[in-house]
C-alpha positions, 0 to 999 in steps of 0.5 A, a space after each residue: 500500500 502506498 504511504 499516506 503523508 498524513 499518517 506517521 508511525 514513530 516506532 521505538 523508545 529511544 527518546 532522542 530519536 523520537 523527539 528528533 523524528 517528531 520535530 522533523 515531521 512538524 517542520 515538514 508540515 509547517 514548511 508545506 503550509 502557507 502559514 507555518 506559524 498557524 499550524 498548531 501541534 497538539 499532544 496527548 498521551 494515548 494510554 492515559 486519555 479517555 475515549 471521549 478526549 481522544 474522539 474530540 481530538 481526532 474529530 474533523 474541524 469545521 474549518 479544516 485547518 491544518 494541525 499536527 496531532 501527536 499521540 504519545 504512549 500508544 503502546 499502552 492504549 486501551 481497546 477503545 482508544 486503539 479503535 479510535 486511532 485506527 479509524 482515524 488512521 484509515 482516513 485522517 481528517 483534511 488538514 490533519 497530520 497524525 503522528 503515533 508514538 509507539 514503543 513497538 511492544 505493550 498491550 497495543 502491540 498489534 496497532 503497529 501492523 495495522 498502522 503500517 497497513 494503513 500506509 503510515 510512514 514509519 520512523 525507526 527510533 529503536 535504541 541503538 546497539 553499540 555497533 549502530 552508534 558508530 553509524 550514528 556518529 558518522 551520520 551526525 558528522 556527515 550532516 554537519 558537512 564533515 567526513 571523519 575517520 573511524 579512529 575519530 568516531 571511536 575517540 568521540 564514543 570513548 570521550 562522550 559515552 553512549 547517550 545519543 543526545 550528548 553524542 549529537 551535541 558533541 559532533 555538532 560542537 566539534 564540527 563548528 569549533 574546529 572548522 571541520 578539521 577533526 582528528 583524534 588528537 583534536 577530539 582528545 584536546 577538546 574533551 580533556 578535563 571536560 567530563 567532570 566539570 562541576 557547578 563550582 568550576 563554572 562559578 570560579 571562572 565566572 567570578 574571576 571574570 572569564 566569561 568565555 571560559 565560564 560559558 564553555 564550562 557551563 555548556 559541558 556541565 549541562 551536557 553532563 546533566 548537572 542540575 540547574 539548581 546546583 549550578 545556581 547554588 554554586 554561582 550564588 555561593 561564590 558571589 556570597 563568599 566574595 561579598 562576605 570576605 570583602 565586607 570583613 576587610 583585609 586581614 590574616 585568613 587564618 585569623 578571619 576564618 573562625 569569624 567568617 565560618 569558613 576554612 582559611 584557604 577559602 578566605 584566602 581564595 575569596 580575598 584574591 577574587 575580591 580584588 576585581 570587585 567593587 561594592 557596586 558590582 558585588 551588589 549587582 551580582 548578588 541581585 543576579 544570583 537572587 533572581 537566578 535562584 527564583 528562575 531555576 525553581 520555576 520562575 523562568 520559562 527557560 532555565 537553560 537560558 536563565 543559567 547561561 545569562 546569569 553566568 555571563 552577567 556575573 563574569 561581565 560584572 567582574 570584568 
C-alpha cells in the first residue's frame, strides 16, 4: 500500500530519536503550509486519555485547518482508544497530520501492523546497539558537512559515552569549533578535563571574570546533566563568599576564618577574587544570583537560558 503523508508511525523508545523524528515531521508540515506559524501541534498521551478526549481530538474541524496531532504512549492504549486511532488512521481528517508514538511492544502491540497497513510512514527510533552508534556518529558528522575517520568516531564514543543526545551535541560542537578539521588528537584536546566539570568550576571562572571560559564550562556541565539548581547554588555561593570576605576587610585568613565560618584557604581564595570587585558590582551580582535562584525553581520559562545569562552577567560584572 502506498504511504499516506498524513499518517506517521514513530516506532521505538529511544527518546532522542523520537523527539528528533517528531520535530522533523512538524517542520515538514509547517514548511508545506502557507502559514507555518498557524499550524498548531497538539499532544496527548494515548494510554492515559479517555475515549471521549481522544474522539474530540481526532474529530474533523469545521474549518479544516491544518494541525499536527501527536499521540504519545500508544503502546499502552486501551481497546477503545486503539479503535479510535485506527479509524482515524484509515482516513485522517483534511488538514490533519497524525503522528503515533509507539514503543513497538505493550498491550497495543498489534496497532503497529495495522498502522503500517494503513500506509503510515514509519520512523525507526529503536535504541541503538553499540555497533549502530558508530553509524550514528558518522551520520551526525556527515550532516554537519564533515567526513571523519573511524579512529575519530571511536575517540568521540570513548570521550562522550553512549547517550545519543550528548553524542549529537558533541559532533555538532566539534564540527563548528574546529572548522571541520577533526582528528583524534583534536577530539582528545577538546574533551580533556571536560567530563567532570562541576557547578563550582563554572562559578570560579565566572567570578574571576572569564566569561568565555565560564560559558564553555557551563555548556559541558549541562551536557553532563548537572542540575540547574546546583549550578545556581554554586554561582550564588561564590558571589556570597566574595561579598562576605570583602565586607570583613583585609586581614590574616587564618585569623578571619573562625569569624567568617569558613576554612582559611577559602578566605584566602575569596580575598584574591575580591580584588576585581567593587561594592557596586558585588551588589549587582548578588541581585543576579537572587533572581537566578527564583528562575531555576520555576520562575523562568527557560532555565537553560536563565543559567547561561546569569553566568555571563556575573563574569561581565567582574570584568
